[in-house]
Backbone as CSV, one residue per row, in Angstrom:
resi,resn,N_x,N_y,N_z,CA_x,CA_y,CA_z,C_x,C_y,C_z
1,UNK,3.952,-34.876,-40.503,4.594,-35.743,-39.532,3.679,-35.946,-38.321
2,UNK,3.847,-37.066,-37.708,3.031,-37.392,-36.535,3.420,-36.477,-35.386
3,UNK,2.439,-35.873,-34.752,2.694,-35.017,-33.597,2.197,-35.641,-32.298
4,UNK,1.147,-36.456,-32.377,0.587,-37.086,-31.175,0.016,-38.454,-31.526
5,UNK,0.128,-39.382,-30.565,-0.536,-40.682,-30.656,-1.158,-40.960,-29.289
6,UNK,-2.428,-41.213,-29.292,-3.167,-41.525,-28.066,-3.619,-42.980,-28.170
7,UNK,-3.260,-43.791,-27.179,-3.609,-45.207,-27.165,-4.524,-45.474,-25.976
8,UNK,-5.645,-46.148,-26.264,-6.606,-46.461,-25.210,-6.862,-47.951,-25.155
9,UNK,-7.194,-48.413,-23.955,-7.721,-49.754,-23.755,-9.076,-49.537,-23.110
10,UNK,-10.105,-49.866,-23.844,-11.470,-49.534,-23.459,-11.553,-48.008,-23.331
11,UNK,-11.816,-47.487,-22.164,-11.875,-46.029,-21.999,-10.619,-45.465,-21.327
12,UNK,-9.713,-46.338,-20.887,-8.502,-45.900,-20.189,-7.409,-45.511,-21.188
13,UNK,-6.832,-44.336,-21.006,-5.690,-43.912,-21.821,-4.450,-44.592,-21.251
14,UNK,-3.771,-45.404,-22.075,-2.590,-46.132,-21.610,-1.293,-45.539,-22.153
15,UNK,-1.404,-44.699,-23.173,-0.226,-44.063,-23.749,-0.660,-42.761,-24.410
16,UNK,0.108,-41.706,-24.164,-0.190,-40.405,-24.768,1.138,-39.800,-25.226
17,UNK,1.535,-40.151,-26.442,2.833,-39.746,-26.966,2.743,-38.427,-27.717
18,UNK,3.751,-37.589,-27.518,3.894,-36.383,-28.328,5.288,-36.404,-28.951
19,UNK,5.398,-35.843,-30.147,6.629,-35.874,-30.927,7.000,-34.469,-31.385
20,UNK,8.317,-34.197,-31.439,8.823,-32.942,-31.992,9.960,-33.260,-32.959
21,UNK,10.111,-32.434,-33.990,11.094,-32.648,-35.050,11.925,-31.384,-35.254
22,UNK,13.138,-31.564,-35.771,13.944,-30.403,-36.128,13.611,-29.972,-37.559
23,UNK,14.295,-28.955,-38.046,14.028,-28.424,-39.378,14.313,-29.391,-40.510
24,UNK,15.096,-30.446,-40.243,15.410,-31.457,-41.254,14.428,-32.627,-41.211
25,UNK,13.498,-32.587,-40.263,12.525,-33.672,-40.136,12.978,-34.793,-39.219
26,UNK,14.113,-34.606,-38.543,14.596,-35.613,-37.595,13.791,-35.531,-36.303
27,UNK,13.415,-36.677,-35.775,12.744,-36.729,-34.476,13.727,-36.261,-33.412
28,UNK,13.363,-35.224,-32.655,14.263,-34.730,-31.616,13.707,-34.960,-30.207
29,UNK,12.419,-35.248,-30.097,11.812,-35.386,-28.772,10.576,-36.265,-28.868
30,UNK,10.460,-37.192,-27.915,9.265,-38.035,-27.801,8.968,-38.171,-26.320
31,UNK,7.728,-37.923,-25.943,7.366,-37.973,-24.529,6.008,-38.646,-24.359
32,UNK,5.920,-39.497,-23.352,4.662,-40.138,-22.988,4.188,-39.504,-21.681
33,UNK,3.116,-38.745,-21.746,2.630,-38.040,-20.558,1.984,-38.985,-19.535
34,UNK,1.729,-40.230,-19.904,1.170,-41.208,-18.964,2.295,-41.847,-18.134
35,UNK,3.335,-42.358,-18.799,4.444,-43.017,-18.086,5.515,-42.028,-17.634
36,UNK,5.439,-40.800,-18.136,6.420,-39.751,-17.832,7.808,-40.098,-18.347
37,UNK,7.879,-40.930,-19.385,9.143,-41.212,-20.067,9.292,-40.237,-21.214
38,UNK,10.431,-39.551,-21.233,10.713,-38.599,-22.312,12.078,-38.912,-22.901
39,UNK,12.132,-38.982,-24.221,13.378,-39.241,-24.923,13.757,-38.038,-25.772
40,UNK,15.050,-37.753,-25.790,15.594,-36.707,-26.640,16.574,-37.379,-27.597
41,UNK,16.567,-36.957,-28.854,17.415,-37.549,-29.877,18.351,-36.486,-30.425
42,UNK,19.650,-36.813,-30.494,20.677,-35.889,-30.998,21.260,-36.443,-32.293
43,UNK,21.629,-35.537,-33.186,22.153,-35.904,-34.501,23.443,-35.139,-34.773
44,UNK,24.292,-35.716,-35.623,25.508,-35.019,-36.012,25.243,-34.152,-37.246
45,UNK,26.297,-33.554,-37.768,26.228,-32.649,-38.915,25.586,-33.323,-40.139
46,UNK,25.734,-34.643,-40.246,25.205,-35.406,-41.384,23.828,-36.006,-41.103
47,UNK,23.165,-35.551,-40.043,21.839,-36.038,-39.650,21.829,-37.506,-39.239
48,UNK,22.960,-37.983,-38.744,23.018,-39.362,-38.233,22.751,-39.324,-36.732
49,UNK,21.942,-40.244,-36.265,21.607,-40.318,-34.843,22.866,-40.596,-34.037
50,UNK,23.125,-39.771,-33.009,24.313,-39.952,-32.176,23.978,-40.281,-30.726
51,UNK,22.885,-39.739,-30.218,22.547,-39.940,-28.808,21.039,-40.100,-28.634
52,UNK,20.681,-41.007,-27.743,19.300,-41.124,-27.280,19.349,-40.928,-25.772
53,UNK,18.623,-39.938,-25.308,18.626,-39.580,-23.889,17.231,-39.848,-23.331
54,UNK,17.147,-40.704,-22.315,15.877,-41.062,-21.694,15.823,-40.441,-20.307
55,UNK,14.845,-39.569,-20.085,14.667,-38.928,-18.781,15.987,-38.345,-18.259
56,UNK,16.670,-37.617,-19.121,17.917,-36.898,-18.811,19.132,-37.792,-18.577
57,UNK,19.074,-39.067,-18.923,20.224,-39.970,-18.839,20.476,-40.577,-20.215
58,UNK,21.738,-40.636,-20.616,22.064,-41.196,-21.924,21.694,-42.675,-21.939
59,UNK,20.855,-43.039,-22.901,20.393,-44.425,-23.053,21.228,-45.143,-24.110
60,UNK,21.594,-44.419,-25.173,22.336,-45.016,-26.270,23.189,-43.949,-26.941
61,UNK,24.396,-44.349,-27.377,25.321,-43.431,-28.029,25.946,-44.165,-29.210
62,UNK,25.961,-43.518,-30.383,26.529,-44.110,-31.583,27.658,-43.232,-32.120
63,UNK,28.699,-43.894,-32.648,29.747,-43.183,-33.366,29.862,-43.805,-34.755
64,UNK,30.347,-43.014,-35.689,30.387,-43.417,-37.096,31.800,-43.323,-37.641
65,UNK,32.130,-44.216,-38.573,33.416,-44.201,-39.240,33.411,-43.232,-40.410
66,UNK,34.568,-43.050,-41.021,34.704,-42.151,-42.161,33.797,-42.552,-43.329
67,UNK,33.467,-43.848,-43.420,32.596,-44.326,-44.499,31.108,-44.160,-44.178
68,UNK,30.788,-43.653,-42.980,29.399,-43.419,-42.589,28.740,-44.561,-41.864
69,UNK,29.410,-45.696,-41.769,28.847,-46.843,-41.057,29.005,-46.669,-39.549
70,UNK,28.088,-47.272,-38.812,28.185,-47.242,-37.355,29.429,-48.019,-36.942
71,UNK,30.302,-47.383,-36.157,31.510,-48.055,-35.626,31.246,-48.632,-34.261
72,UNK,30.486,-47.877,-33.470,30.282,-48.279,-32.087,28.899,-47.825,-31.640
73,UNK,28.243,-48.692,-30.873,26.947,-48.362,-30.294,26.959,-48.844,-28.852
74,UNK,26.789,-47.899,-27.950,26.744,-48.223,-26.519,25.337,-47.968,-26.019
75,UNK,24.797,-48.941,-25.289,23.443,-48.805,-24.756,23.437,-49.106,-23.267
76,UNK,22.675,-48.302,-22.537,22.458,-48.616,-21.126,21.282,-49.574,-21.051
77,UNK,21.111,-50.213,-19.941,20.058,-51.229,-19.773,18.864,-50.692,-19.000
78,UNK,18.517,-49.427,-19.222,17.381,-48.823,-18.524,16.083,-49.147,-19.240
79,UNK,15.012,-49.185,-18.502,13.684,-49.376,-19.093,13.193,-48.067,-19.687
80,UNK,12.280,-48.139,-20.607,11.710,-46.967,-21.231,10.798,-47.374,-22.356
81,UNK,10.854,-46.680,-23.440,9.987,-46.950,-24.590,10.324,-48.282,-25.187
């Protein structure tokens, strides 16, 4: 799995992303050390994405129906990745 991505324009580093995963391979953390934007990802018992947290504020929240389909998705209008 990808652990780091470094993006440059000429010699300037414009993005320096690091990634972390849980034991199931789900992305749980992504951080850009250049912009200081960090996202945390939460999952339910079935490994479905439930929350995206950007810089300690909830950016997006999903709920699922009994059939496993997304019932509701709420997103804040904050800038980030």
